[in-house]
C-alpha positions as CSV (number, residue, x, y, z in Angstrom):
1,M,61.4,-48.3,159.1
2,T,62.7,-44.3,159.4
3,K,65.1,-43.0,157.3
4,R,66.8,-40.5,159.4
5,L,70.1,-41.4,161.0
6,P,70.3,-42.7,164.3
7,S,72.5,-40.6,166.9
8,I,76.0,-41.3,167.3
9,N,75.6,-42.0,171.0
10,A,73.3,-45.0,169.9
11,L,75.7,-46.0,167.1
12,R,78.8,-46.1,169.4
13,S,76.9,-48.0,172.1
14,F,76.0,-50.5,169.9
15,E,79.6,-50.9,168.3
16,A,80.7,-51.6,171.7
17,A,78.8,-53.8,172.9
18,A,79.0,-55.6,169.6
19,R,82.6,-55.6,170.3
20,H,82.6,-56.9,173.7
21,Q,79.3,-59.4,173.2
22,S,78.8,-57.2,176.6
23,F,76.8,-54.3,177.3
24,T,78.7,-54.1,180.9
25,L,81.8,-53.9,179.4
26,A,80.8,-51.5,176.7
27,A,79.5,-49.4,179.6
28,E,82.6,-49.4,181.2
29,E,84.8,-48.5,178.0
30,L,82.0,-45.9,177.5
31,R,82.2,-45.1,181.2
32,V,78.3,-45.2,181.2
33,S,76.2,-47.6,182.7
34,P,74.8,-50.8,181.4
35,A,71.1,-49.2,180.9
36,A,72.4,-46.8,179.1
37,I,73.8,-48.5,176.9
38,G,70.6,-51.1,176.8
39,Y,68.5,-48.0,176.1
40,Q,70.8,-47.0,173.0
41,V,70.7,-50.5,171.8
42,K,67.2,-50.6,172.0
43,R,66.4,-47.0,170.6
44,L,68.4,-48.4,167.2
45,E,66.5,-51.9,167.4
46,E,63.1,-49.7,167.0
47,D,64.3,-47.5,164.4
48,L,65.5,-51.0,162.2
49,G,61.9,-53.1,163.4
50,R,64.1,-55.5,164.4
51,A,67.0,-57.1,166.7
52,L,70.2,-56.7,166.7
53,F,71.3,-59.1,169.9
54,T,69.9,-61.8,171.3
55,R,69.5,-61.6,175.4
56,S,70.2,-64.3,177.8
57,H,70.4,-63.8,181.6
58,R,74.2,-63.8,181.4
59,A,75.1,-62.7,177.8
60,V,74.1,-61.2,174.6
61,R,74.8,-62.4,171.3
62,L,74.3,-60.6,167.7
63,T,71.4,-61.7,165.4
64,P,72.7,-62.0,161.9
65,D,71.3,-58.5,161.7
66,G,73.5,-57.2,164.0
67,M,76.5,-58.8,162.4
68,A,75.7,-57.3,158.9
69,L,75.3,-53.9,160.7
70,M,78.5,-54.2,163.0
71,R,80.6,-55.2,159.6
72,R,79.6,-52.1,158.0
73,L,79.8,-49.5,161.4
74,G,83.2,-51.3,162.4
75,K,84.7,-50.0,159.6
76,G,82.9,-46.7,160.0
77,F,84.3,-46.2,163.3
78,E,87.8,-47.1,162.2
79,I,87.7,-44.0,159.7
80,I,86.1,-41.7,162.4
81,E,89.0,-42.7,164.9
82,A,91.9,-42.3,162.3
83,A,90.6,-39.0,161.2
84,W,90.1,-38.0,165.2
85,T,94.0,-39.3,165.4
86,E,95.3,-37.5,162.7
87,A,93.6,-34.3,164.1
88,H,95.4,-34.7,167.1
89,A,98.8,-35.1,166.0
90,P,101.3,-32.6,166.3
91,E,101.6,-30.0,163.0
92,P,104.7,-31.3,161.0
93,E,107.8,-29.5,161.2
94,R,108.2,-27.0,158.1
95,I,111.6,-26.4,157.3
96,F,112.9,-23.0,155.6
97,K,116.0,-23.8,153.7
98,V,118.4,-21.5,153.4
99,T,121.8,-21.6,151.2
100,A,124.5,-19.3,153.0
101,P,128.5,-19.2,153.1
102,I,129.6,-21.4,156.2
103,A,131.5,-18.1,157.8
104,V,128.4,-16.4,157.6
105,V,126.3,-19.1,159.0
106,Q,128.7,-20.2,161.8
107,K,129.9,-16.8,163.0
108,W,126.3,-14.7,162.9
109,L,123.2,-16.3,162.0
110,L,123.5,-19.6,163.2
111,H,123.4,-18.4,167.2
112,E,121.5,-15.8,166.5
113,P,118.4,-15.6,169.1
114,T,116.3,-14.2,166.2
115,M,117.2,-16.7,163.9
116,Q,115.6,-19.5,166.3
117,T,112.5,-18.3,167.2
118,N,109.7,-17.1,164.8
119,R,106.0,-16.2,164.7
120,F,105.0,-19.7,162.7
121,G,104.8,-22.7,165.1
122,A,106.6,-26.1,163.6
123,F,108.8,-23.7,161.4
124,R,113.3,-23.7,161.6
125,I,115.6,-22.8,159.4
126,G,117.7,-25.6,157.3
127,W,120.9,-24.2,156.5
128,D,123.0,-25.7,153.3
129,V,126.6,-24.5,153.3
130,S,128.1,-25.7,150.7
131,Q,130.5,-23.4,148.9
132,A,128.8,-23.6,145.2
133,F,125.8,-21.1,144.5
134,Q,122.6,-23.5,144.6
135,D,120.1,-23.0,142.1
136,L,116.8,-21.4,143.8
137,E,114.6,-22.9,141.2
138,G,113.5,-26.4,141.6
139,S,116.0,-27.3,144.4
140,G,113.6,-27.2,147.4
141,I,115.9,-23.9,148.6
142,D,114.1,-20.9,149.7
143,A,116.2,-18.5,150.1
144,A,120.0,-17.7,149.6
145,I,123.0,-15.1,151.2
146,R,125.5,-14.4,148.7
147,Y,128.6,-12.5,148.6
148,T,128.4,-11.1,145.0
149,S,128.9,-7.6,142.8
150,D,126.5,-9.0,140.7
151,P,123.0,-10.4,141.8
152,D,121.3,-12.6,139.5
153,P,118.6,-10.4,137.5
154,S,116.0,-13.2,137.8
155,L,116.1,-13.2,141.8
156,F,114.6,-10.8,144.2
157,S,118.3,-9.3,145.6
158,E,118.3,-7.2,148.5
159,P,121.9,-5.6,149.6
160,L,122.3,-7.3,153.3
161,L,126.0,-6.2,154.3
162,R,129.7,-4.8,153.2
163,Q,132.0,-7.1,154.6
164,F,135.0,-4.6,155.3
165,Y,138.9,-6.3,155.8
166,T,141.2,-4.8,158.2
167,P,144.6,-6.0,160.0
168,L,143.3,-8.7,162.9
169,I,146.0,-9.4,165.7
170,R,146.2,-11.7,168.4
171,A,146.1,-9.8,172.0
172,D,149.7,-10.2,173.2
173,V,150.8,-9.7,169.8
174,A,148.9,-6.5,169.6
175,R,150.2,-4.8,172.6
176,R,153.7,-4.7,170.6
177,I,151.9,-2.7,167.6
178,K,151.9,1.3,168.1
179,A,151.6,2.4,164.7
180,P,150.5,1.1,161.3
181,A,154.3,0.8,160.2
182,D,155.2,-1.6,163.0
183,L,153.2,-4.6,161.1
184,L,155.6,-4.5,158.4
185,Q,157.8,-5.7,161.4
186,H,155.5,-9.0,162.0
187,G,154.6,-11.8,159.2
188,L,151.9,-10.7,157.7
189,I,149.1,-13.0,156.0
190,K,148.0,-12.2,152.4
191,L,144.1,-13.0,151.8
192,G,143.5,-14.2,148.3
193,F,139.8,-14.7,146.5
194,D,138.4,-17.1,144.5
195,L,135.8,-14.4,143.0
196,A,136.3,-14.2,139.4
197,A,135.9,-10.0,139.8
198,E,138.1,-10.0,142.6
199,R,140.9,-12.8,142.0
200,H,144.6,-11.9,142.8
201,I,143.6,-8.7,144.8
202,D,145.7,-8.2,147.3
203,L,143.8,-6.0,150.2
204,W,147.0,-5.3,152.1
205,T,147.9,-2.8,149.4
206,P,145.1,0.0,149.5
207,W,144.8,-0.5,153.3
208,F,148.9,0.5,153.3
209,E,148.5,3.1,150.9
210,L,145.9,4.8,153.4
211,Q,148.4,5.0,156.1
212,G,151.5,6.5,153.7
213,L,152.7,3.1,153.5
214,R,154.2,0.9,150.8
215,A,152.7,-2.8,151.4
216,P,155.6,-5.3,151.0
217,D,156.5,-7.5,148.2
218,R,156.6,-10.5,149.9
219,F,154.1,-12.0,152.8
220,E,154.5,-14.9,155.3
221,M,151.3,-17.0,153.6
222,T,148.5,-16.8,151.7
223,C,145.1,-18.0,152.8
224,G,142.0,-18.2,150.5
225,Y,139.3,-17.3,152.8
226,T,139.1,-15.2,155.7
227,M,137.9,-17.8,158.3
228,T,141.5,-19.1,157.6
229,A,143.5,-16.5,157.8
230,V,141.9,-15.5,161.0
231,E,142.4,-18.9,162.6
232,V,146.7,-19.0,161.3
233,A,146.9,-15.6,162.9
234,R,145.4,-17.1,166.4
235,E,148.0,-20.0,166.3
236,T,150.9,-18.4,164.7
237,G,150.8,-14.6,166.0
238,H,150.9,-13.6,162.3
239,I,148.8,-11.0,161.8
240,A,145.7,-11.3,159.0
241,M,143.8,-9.0,156.5
242,G,140.7,-10.4,158.0
243,G,137.0,-9.8,157.5
244,Y,135.6,-8.1,160.8
245,F,132.4,-8.9,160.9
246,V,133.5,-12.9,161.2
247,V,135.3,-12.2,164.3
248,A,133.5,-9.3,165.9
249,E,132.4,-11.3,169.3
250,D,136.4,-12.6,169.1
251,I,137.2,-8.6,169.3
252,A,134.4,-7.8,171.7
253,A,136.0,-10.7,173.9
254,G,139.3,-9.6,173.9
255,R,140.6,-12.5,172.0
256,L,141.4,-10.6,168.3
257,V,142.4,-6.9,168.3
258,A,141.7,-4.7,165.1
259,P,143.8,-1.8,166.5
260,F,143.4,0.7,163.4
261,P,139.9,2.2,162.7
262,V,140.0,1.8,158.8
263,G,139.2,-1.1,156.7
264,I,138.7,-2.2,152.8
265,V,135.9,-3.2,150.9
266,P,135.9,-5.6,147.9
267,Q,133.3,-5.3,145.1
268,S,131.7,-7.9,146.5
269,Q,128.8,-7.5,149.0
270,L,126.6,-9.7,151.1
271,W,122.5,-10.2,149.6
272,V,119.6,-11.9,151.0
273,M,118.1,-13.6,147.6
274,C,114.7,-15.4,146.7
275,R,112.7,-16.2,143.7
276,K,110.9,-13.3,142.2
277,G,107.5,-13.7,143.7
278,R,108.4,-14.8,147.0
279,E,109.9,-11.8,148.8
280,E,106.3,-10.9,150.2
281,E,105.3,-13.9,151.5
282,P,104.9,-14.2,155.4
283,E,107.8,-16.5,155.9
284,M,110.3,-14.7,153.7
285,L,109.5,-11.4,154.9
286,W,110.2,-12.7,158.6
287,F,113.5,-14.0,157.5
288,R,114.6,-10.7,155.5
289,Q,113.8,-9.0,158.6
290,A,116.0,-11.2,160.8
291,V,118.9,-11.4,158.8
292,R,118.6,-7.7,158.3
293,A,118.6,-7.3,162.2
294,C,121.7,-9.1,162.7
295,A,123.2,-7.3,160.0
296,D,122.1,-4.2,161.7
297,R,123.8,-5.4,165.3
298,L,126.7,-6.4,163.5
299,R,127.1,-3.2,161.3
300,A,127.0,-1.2,165.1
301,T,130.1,-3.1,166.1
302,A,131.9,-1.0,163.5
303,A,130.9,2.4,164.6
304,G,134.0,4.6,164.2
305,V,135.9,2.7,161.5
306,R,136.2,4.4,158.4
307,I,135.8,2.4,155.1
308,F,137.4,2.6,151.9
309,D,137.2,1.0,148.6
310,L,139.4,-0.7,146.4
311,E,140.6,2.5,145.1
312,G,141.2,4.7,148.4
313,R,137.3,6.4,148.0
314,P,135.7,6.5,151.4
315,V,132.5,4.1,151.3
316,E,129.3,5.3,153.3
317,G,126.5,3.1,155.3
318,A,129.1,0.2,154.3
């Protein structure tokens, strides 16, 4: 008996014939002729020096040696078929998980065309929009977009965008506003912050001071988040001190108006962050480039707006 391995065609022909107990049915499965099946089986029998089938005019049956070979060979072909099936299976979708403020995701990242396509095949962004800062160590989160004035020194942090705040008015109300002083004749919405470094800041005060006016002591209402303030302004006709970039599409569509090209930036700004050492990974580089492109597009919509900090100092490149 030779010790060389037989051809895979011979083994496949034998396995099919043994499973069907028929050279004809095996030939139909493998799309060859019955004579080709018989030839391959004959080669195996010659190599082994013993019969694998007993042949009659109408049928073939496995011999004890054929049964023994089939038991082992059947398991082997099951493993081969499973490996081949797995190789043809679609690549599992990978999720690049990002935590970010809801306004950032909802208003400009979620629907950006650059955030829907990428160069990495089965790969998409999975957003976590919880308000709390998610820990990037051991949480399964790949990157974070955060508003802060003091980025975590243990993380890689890249400045992205400085949100500025300006009076935002419903279009029909805006037709009655001719000068900054006219704002004082309407209900104003005060915007509060829950960031520790900026608690109790009233953004109306520095904005009115830049106009040579004094801010009112009382407001129609106070909202904790810029999206809430803008939604209330839409519903009531009051005037919100709101984040410009959150409503850039509404301004472009004429639903809201920012009548005066003066904005105030608080101490915080928007950063993209990840664990140190990951910033140059291909997927992270793609994500950083994509969100920078989004930020650049938004920044371009505010061309011509003069930006000042809380102390009234001009801010360049906000």
